[in-house]
PLY file of the C-alpha trace (Angstrom):
ply
format ascii 1.0
element vertex 176
property float x
property float y
property float z
element edge 175
property int vertex1
property int vertex2
end_header
9.54 36.57 23.00
11.35 38.66 26.13
13.19 41.60 26.02
16.76 41.47 24.05
19.70 41.78 26.17
22.55 43.89 24.27
26.07 42.80 25.50
29.70 44.12 24.02
32.95 42.26 24.05
35.26 42.12 25.59
32.74 40.65 28.34
32.39 42.42 31.57
31.60 39.84 34.17
29.01 42.01 36.19
27.27 42.09 32.86
27.04 38.31 32.39
26.39 37.67 35.99
22.90 39.25 35.51
22.08 36.74 32.52
19.87 33.92 33.08
19.52 30.50 31.15
16.86 31.11 28.35
17.55 34.97 27.72
18.09 36.02 24.19
21.11 38.27 23.70
22.35 40.37 20.93
26.10 40.22 20.68
28.67 43.09 19.50
32.03 43.24 18.99
35.03 40.61 18.31
34.72 36.98 18.66
37.04 34.19 17.91
36.28 31.10 16.08
37.85 27.90 17.30
36.60 24.36 16.42
38.38 20.96 17.50
41.46 21.48 16.34
41.98 24.91 17.01
40.76 24.39 20.87
43.04 21.44 21.13
46.08 23.62 19.83
45.19 26.54 22.15
45.10 24.01 25.49
48.59 22.55 24.31
49.65 26.25 24.63
48.16 26.89 28.08
49.17 23.62 29.25
52.94 24.49 28.00
52.36 27.86 29.49
53.24 29.48 26.05
52.05 32.94 25.12
48.62 32.33 23.11
48.45 33.65 19.51
45.54 35.70 20.08
44.55 37.77 23.84
41.23 35.65 24.47
40.88 37.48 28.13
37.30 38.48 28.52
36.60 37.46 25.00
34.09 34.80 23.28
34.90 31.75 21.72
32.48 30.69 19.00
32.67 26.99 18.01
32.36 27.44 14.23
34.44 26.48 11.25
33.34 29.25 8.44
32.72 28.30 4.87
34.48 29.88 1.88
33.94 30.00 -1.87
37.12 30.32 -3.05
38.75 33.46 -1.09
34.80 34.67 -0.10
33.84 34.19 3.43
30.62 32.11 3.41
28.22 31.00 6.00
29.19 30.76 9.78
27.07 28.45 11.75
27.99 26.58 15.04
29.41 23.39 15.38
28.38 20.78 18.18
29.93 22.08 21.64
30.08 19.11 23.38
33.33 18.20 21.63
34.73 20.94 22.93
34.08 20.01 26.61
37.65 18.70 27.43
39.10 21.61 26.47
37.05 24.47 28.51
38.75 24.55 31.86
42.17 25.84 30.70
40.25 28.35 28.47
38.59 29.58 31.26
41.45 29.75 33.57
43.08 32.18 31.03
39.88 34.48 30.90
37.49 33.21 28.27
34.30 34.53 29.48
31.91 33.02 26.75
31.39 30.36 24.22
28.86 30.17 21.53
27.70 26.68 19.92
24.94 24.42 19.72
23.60 21.50 21.86
24.02 20.16 25.12
26.84 20.50 27.73
28.18 18.15 30.45
27.69 18.40 34.12
31.18 19.16 34.31
30.76 22.24 32.04
28.07 23.72 34.00
30.27 23.33 37.08
33.18 24.87 35.36
31.07 27.88 34.27
30.14 28.41 37.82
33.54 28.34 39.15
34.85 30.77 36.72
31.88 32.75 36.29
31.52 31.92 32.44
28.46 31.38 29.95
27.64 29.12 27.28
25.46 30.65 24.51
23.29 28.87 21.81
22.94 30.18 18.42
20.80 29.03 15.75
22.07 25.90 14.09
21.74 25.38 10.20
21.35 28.81 9.66
24.87 29.60 8.95
23.64 32.21 6.07
21.58 33.90 8.18
23.89 34.21 10.88
26.57 35.76 8.25
24.56 38.81 8.12
25.49 39.84 11.56
29.23 39.51 10.78
30.81 43.02 9.59
34.15 42.03 9.19
36.54 38.91 9.53
40.08 38.22 9.35
42.41 34.76 10.12
44.45 35.43 13.37
45.76 32.16 14.26
46.63 28.65 13.17
46.41 29.36 9.27
47.63 25.68 8.38
44.24 24.53 9.63
42.20 26.17 7.00
38.73 26.84 8.30
39.44 25.51 11.40
42.02 28.42 11.83
41.13 30.92 14.51
39.48 33.85 12.94
38.57 37.30 14.65
34.88 38.20 13.67
33.32 41.72 14.24
29.58 41.04 14.83
26.79 43.29 15.45
23.50 41.96 17.10
24.61 38.55 16.79
21.72 36.60 17.89
22.07 34.10 21.21
20.18 32.27 23.59
22.02 32.14 26.97
22.27 28.24 27.45
24.13 27.92 30.90
24.39 31.27 32.71
27.49 31.77 35.55
25.17 30.06 38.26
25.60 27.10 36.36
21.55 26.87 35.33
21.14 25.12 32.16
18.24 25.46 29.60
18.21 22.14 28.55
17.28 21.20 32.19
14.31 23.29 31.78
13.03 21.49 28.55
0 1
1 2
2 3
3 4
4 5
5 6
6 7
7 8
8 9
9 10
10 11
11 12
12 13
13 14
14 15
15 16
16 17
17 18
18 19
19 20
20 21
21 22
22 23
23 24
24 25
25 26
26 27
27 28
28 29
29 30
30 31
31 32
32 33
33 34
34 35
35 36
36 37
37 38
38 39
39 40
40 41
41 42
42 43
43 44
44 45
45 46
46 47
47 48
48 49
49 50
50 51
51 52
52 53
53 54
54 55
55 56
56 57
57 58
58 59
59 60
60 61
61 62
62 63
63 64
64 65
65 66
66 67
67 68
68 69
69 70
70 71
71 72
72 73
73 74
74 75
75 76
76 77
77 78
78 79
79 80
80 81
81 82
82 83
83 84
84 85
85 86
86 87
87 88
88 89
89 90
90 91
91 92
92 93
93 94
94 95
95 96
96 97
97 98
98 99
99 100
100 101
101 102
102 103
103 104
104 105
105 106
106 107
107 108
108 109
109 110
110 111
111 112
112 113
113 114
114 115
115 116
116 117
117 118
118 119
119 120
120 121
121 122
122 123
123 124
124 125
125 126
126 127
127 128
128 129
129 130
130 131
131 132
132 133
133 134
134 135
135 136
136 137
137 138
138 139
139 140
140 141
141 142
142 143
143 144
144 145
145 146
146 147
147 148
148 149
149 150
150 151
151 152
152 153
153 154
154 155
155 156
156 157
157 158
158 159
159 160
160 161
161 162
162 163
163 164
164 165
165 166
166 167
167 168
168 169
169 170
170 171
171 172
172 173
173 174
174 175
């Protein structure tokens, strides 16, 4: 195991430009969950030139729909990222710098991350209960009608990530 890189949100471009595909990162700060329906709505807002319900400039979107037991927050594992590929460019265009999920992304995503100097992080699939221990607080912040697909703001500390695609478009999956 190599050196773990500490990274804080909001993301500084000069910090993520140093990251390379395959490196391990511990993330600290605020991140925002957004699954399929939330990504679709965010894109509709961007296309219509409406104000976004949350400030995503220099932020990280986690492709996650948290699980609940009643009102209690449960596990928060990643969902498959490739379903969000069509929504990526508008989000990058408003300043989102990072995305967290699982699985391979398209060649278009690699190009867009290089163009907008963003990064795609991987986190551990099937480990939602484990990942929950790195969430210090949470709250629903937008699209409340979507239930678990609403946008949540998570405060994380030492959230474990792997750089999947770096700002130069290098892809960990192309090395394997």
